[in-house]
C-alpha positions in Angstrom: 0.0 0.0 0.0 1.5 3.3 -1.0 2.2 5.8 1.7 0.3 9.0 1.6 2.4 11.9 0.6 2.5 14.5 3.4 3.2 17.9 2.1 3.9 20.7 4.6 1.4 23.5 4.6 2.5 26.7 3.1 1.6 29.9 4.9 0.0 32.3 2.6 1.9 35.6 2.0 -1.4 37.3 2.6 -1.3 36.0 6.2 2.5 36.1 6.8 3.3 39.7 5.7 0.7 41.4 7.7 1.5 39.3 10.8 5.2 40.2 10.6 4.4 43.8 10.0 2.0 44.0 12.9 4.6 42.4 15.2 7.2 45.1 14.3 4.8 48.0 14.6 2.8 46.9 17.6 5.2 46.3 20.4 8.0 48.3 22.0 9.4 44.9 23.0 11.0 44.2 19.6 13.1 47.3 19.3 14.1 49.2 22.4 16.5 52.1 22.9 17.3 54.7 25.5 19.9 57.2 26.6 20.8 59.0 29.8 23.1 62.0 30.3 24.8 62.8 33.6 26.7 66.0 34.4 29.1 66.2 37.3 31.3 69.1 38.4 30.8 72.9 38.2 28.5 73.0 35.2 28.1 76.3 33.4 25.1 76.6 31.0 25.3 78.8 27.9 22.7 81.3 29.1 24.5 81.9 32.3 27.8 82.3 30.4 26.3 84.9 28.1 25.2 87.0 31.1 28.9 87.5 32.0 30.1 90.5 30.2 33.8 91.4 30.2 34.4 94.9 31.5 31.0 95.0 33.3 30.5 91.9 35.4 32.4 91.7 38.7 34.2 88.6 40.0 31.7 88.5 42.9 28.8 88.5 40.4 30.4 85.6 38.5 30.5 83.4 41.7 27.0 84.5 42.6 25.7 83.3 39.2 27.9 80.3 38.6 28.8 79.2 42.1 32.3 78.4 43.3 34.8 77.6 40.6 36.5 74.2 40.3 39.9 75.9 40.6 41.1 79.4 41.3 44.6 80.7 40.7 46.5 84.0 40.7 48.4 84.7 37.5 51.9 86.3 37.3 50.4 89.7 36.5 48.1 89.7 39.5 44.8 88.8 37.7 42.7 85.9 39.1 41.7 83.0 36.9 38.5 81.1 37.8 38.1 77.7 36.0 34.8 75.9 35.9 35.2 72.3 34.8 32.5 69.6 34.3 32.1 66.2 32.8 29.2 65.1 30.6 28.6 61.4 30.3 26.0 60.1 27.8 25.1 56.4 27.9 23.0 54.7 25.3 21.7 51.2 24.9 19.4 49.4 22.5 18.2 45.9 21.6 16.4 44.2 18.7 14.1 41.4 19.6 16.1 40.5 22.7 18.8 39.0 20.4 21.0 41.9 19.4 22.0 44.4 22.0 24.5 47.2 22.4 25.7 49.8 24.8 27.7 53.0 24.2 29.2 55.6 26.5 30.5 59.0 25.5 32.4 61.2 28.0 33.3 64.9 27.4 35.1 67.2 29.8 34.4 70.9 29.3 35.9 73.9 30.9 35.3 77.7 31.0 38.1 80.0 32.2 37.3 83.5 33.5 40.0 86.1 34.1 39.2 88.7 36.7 41.4 91.8 37.0 40.9 94.5 39.6 37.6 92.8 40.6 36.1 93.0 37.0 35.9 90.2 34.4 38.5 90.7 31.7 38.0 87.6 29.6 35.7 84.6 29.3 36.8 81.6 27.3 36.0 78.0 26.7 39.2 75.9 27.0 
């Protein structure tokens, strides 16, 4: 007696394509990503930095707006140099369908130096 031929069922493209598409579009579980930024140190934001005007702003006003500097030194010519230094760490991660995953970290150290002469700001520079 001949054996019956068993043929696997083919899934119709009309069913398969929409099912796969719905799986990709529906859940946040298939593709995930995220990032976080941390700042440590004596951070100076741009708006606060633009408020410091050489020839007008005093050293006391600088510390009132920005807080204490990371370092303070007296230059050979008697001027005072205030340095604000901070570190920005951005971490990112992502995964695809819990199979592929990745992690990245980027670290940037930024500094602003402010020179004060005779109690008044002389220069402001990013270093």
